[in-house]
N, C-alpha and C positions, 0 to 999 in steps of 0.2 A: 672310512674307518674299518679296520679288519675285525672280523668276527670268526677267527680261525677255530675249527673244531679239532678234537683229538683225532689222530690218525687211526683208522679202523676199517675193517672190511667184514663182509659176511659172505658165506659160501653158498647162498641160496637166493633164488628169485621168488617173489619180488621183495624179499627182505622182511625183517622183524623189527617192529618199532621198540619193543621192550629190550632189545639188545643194543640199541643206540645210546651213545653217551656224548652229549646230553640228549635226552629224548626230545623229539620235536615239540614245539609249542602249538597245541591244537585248541586251546581254550579261547572262546570268544572274548574280545576285549571290552565289549559294551553290553549294557542291558538290551533285551529284546524289545521290539515295538509292535509285536503281533502281526508282522507283515505276511506270515505264512499260516495264520490261524486256520485250523480245520483242514489243512492240506496234508497229503500223504506223498512222501518222496521215496524213490528207490535210487540207491547210489551203488554203482559197481566199484569195486576196489575201496569199499567204505570202511575197511578195518583199521587203516592207519594213514598217516601222512595227510595229504590234501583231502582225501575222501573222509577221513575221520573228522577233520576240522569242519568240513562242510556238513556232516551229519549233526555235529553238536550245534553249529550255528543255525541250521534249519530248525532244530529242536528248540533252541532259545527263541526263535521267531514264531513258534507255535505249531510246527509240523510234527506229525508222527513219521517215523523213519524205518525203512528196511535197507539193510546193507547186504550186498553180495560180495563174497571174497573167496579166495582159492582154498587155503588150508591153514591160515595163520590164526588158529583158534583163540589163543590167548589175547592177541591184539583185538580180535573181533569182540571178545567178551568185555574188554575194557571199553571199547566204543559203545557197545550196548549199554553198559552201566553209566557211561557219561551222558548218554541221551536220556536214560531213565532219571538221572539226577537233575535233569532240566524239567522233569515233570511230564515228559512225553513217552509214548510207547515206542518200542524198538524191537525188531526181529532181525535175525541174521541167518543167511543161507550160504553154506560152503559148496564149492564146486567150480568147474571150469566154464567161464562165460564164453569161451571160444567154441563151445558146443551148442548148437542151436536148440537141442532138446532141453538142455539145462536152463537156457534163457526163458523158454516158455514155462518151464516148471517154476522158476523163481517168480515170474509175474503172476502165475496162477496162485501161488502161495501168498503173495502180497494181497491179491484180491480176496482170498479166503480170510486173511487176518484183519484187513482194514476195510474191505468193501469198496475201495476206490483207489485211484492212482492219479496224481496231479502233476508230479514233477519226476522226470527221469534224468539222472546224471550218469552219463557214460564216462567213467573215469578209470576203469581197470587198464593196466598197462605193464609192459615189461620192456627191458632194453639190455643189449649185450654189445660189448665193445669188440670191434675188429680193426686191426691196423691197416688192412688192405681188402679191397673188394674180393680178391681171390680167396680170402679166408672165410668169406660169408657162405656158409653151406646152405643148400636148398632147405634142409630141415630147420635151420634157425630162421631163415627168411619166412618160411611157412608159419612157424610158431609165433614170430613177432607180429606178423600181419593178422594171424588168427586171434590173438589176444587183443591187439590194439585197434584193429579195424573191423574184422568179422564180427566181433562181439558187439560193436556199436550197431551194426546192421541187424544182428539177430535180436538184441534186446529192444531196439526201437520197433522192429516189426512185431515183437511179442506184446509190447506195451501199447501200441497205437490203438487197438480196439477199445482200450479203456481210458484213453485220454480224450478230454472234451475241450470245448472252447475255453480259453483262458489257461490251458495247461502249458507247461514249458519243458523243453528238452535242452539240456546243457551238456556239451561235449568238451572233454579235456583234451586240448591239443598241446602245443609247446612252442617256445621260442625257436626251437630247432626247425620248425616248419618254415620259418622265415630266414634263418641264418645258416641252416645246415649244421652238421657236426662231423668233424673229420673221422671220428671213431664210432659214431652211432649212425651208421649208414642206413640200415633198414629201419631203425627207430625213427629217424628224421623223415624218411619217406612215408611212414605210417602217419606221422603227425601232419604232414602236408595233405595226405588223403582225408584226414579228419576235417581239415578246413574246407575242402571241397565238398565233403559229405554234409557239413553244416550248412553251407550256402545252398546246396541243392535241396536239402530237406526243408529249409526255410521257404523256398519257392513252392515246394510241393504242398506244404501244410498251411500256408498262410490263409487260404480260403476257409480252412477248418478252424481258424482262430488259435492254432497251436504255434507258439513261438519257438524257434530253434536258434540257439546262440552257442558260443564257445568261449573258453578261457584258455589263454596261452601262457602258462607260467614260465618264468625264467628259472634260475637255479634255486631250488627250494630244498630245505633240510627234511628229507623223507627217507624211509627205509630203502628206496630204490637206489639211493646214492652209494652207501657202503656195499650194497649188493651188486653194484655194477662196476665200480672203479677200484683201483688199488689204493692203499692206505694214504699215500702222499697226495694223490688227487683229492681224496675225500677231505683231507686236512685243509686244502686250499680251495675247496669248492665254493664258487660264487665270488671269489676275490676279483675276477676279471670283469664283473659287472660295474657299471658306473658308480653304484653305491658302495662297492668294495666289500660286499658281504653276501652271504647266503640268506635267502628269505625264509620265513617260517610259514607253516601251513595256515596259521590264523591270519596271516597277511594276504592270503589268497582267497580264503573262504568268503569274505564279504563280496567278492565279485560274483560268486555263485548265488548268494542270497539276493543280490540286486537283480540278477537275470531271472531268478525264479519268482520274484515278487511283481506286483502290479506297478512298482516304480519303473519297470522296464517294459511297460505295456506298448510302447511305440518302437521297440527294438526287436529285430529278428534278422538273422543272417550275419550277425556281427561277432567280433572277437575282441575280448578284453585282454589287456597285456600287463599283468602284475609281474614285472620282470627285472626290477632293480634299476630301471632307468634306461634300458636298451631301446633305442628308437628303431622300430621295424615297420614294415608295411602293414596296413590294416587287414 
């Protein structure tokens, strides 16, 4: 069944949710069950799209939330308000998570505000189309890896001294890590690196009782889509999936809730695939 969106584009990365028509559906679909009561979560790229949906879903399950974002202040304010509406505390920090100093600053502020950290969601990302490898500049390659991979290393390193037994790290990868993408060459490579990072850190941290997993979404209706593709592509985004439609952020967020909760106490080093029915390797 087609769920075609209006043709639209945005001229900035990583995109603005309040400029999308229709806006992504980030509201949880079900009542909470207290699965994250008393927890504190830090979510990078938490201002919009999947990050916003995860923030609200975590709050509904009882967690206080901190979000890190680049400079999408209006989107971030909306996310903070949505978490507050769930009866939980929320703080937001702007800046570039591709810079190691900023990651340490964010974690420090989380500890000042909440006194603990239990869940880290590495979710910030950017993508840029190129039709040919020859068009991929060293500057773009560096920028994409810095945002999509370096930030995961930096934020994890900053968070680890504060994570204890029972804590969880969840990394956002992508179906492109498994299927590739003809015009997202560097982005796909970063998402493959995140899978390897997830598996490696799972092995490194298992003895400390810290679980490390990942989620690999397929085509999801987020600001990154109109910020990355031309209007015609945006209008047809997701139609090539077996379900024939783009997914919504609130269809992805439950995977993060599961991996953050004790329901996933026997899972580490794994990747969940909310991707519209595409069969890929694990």
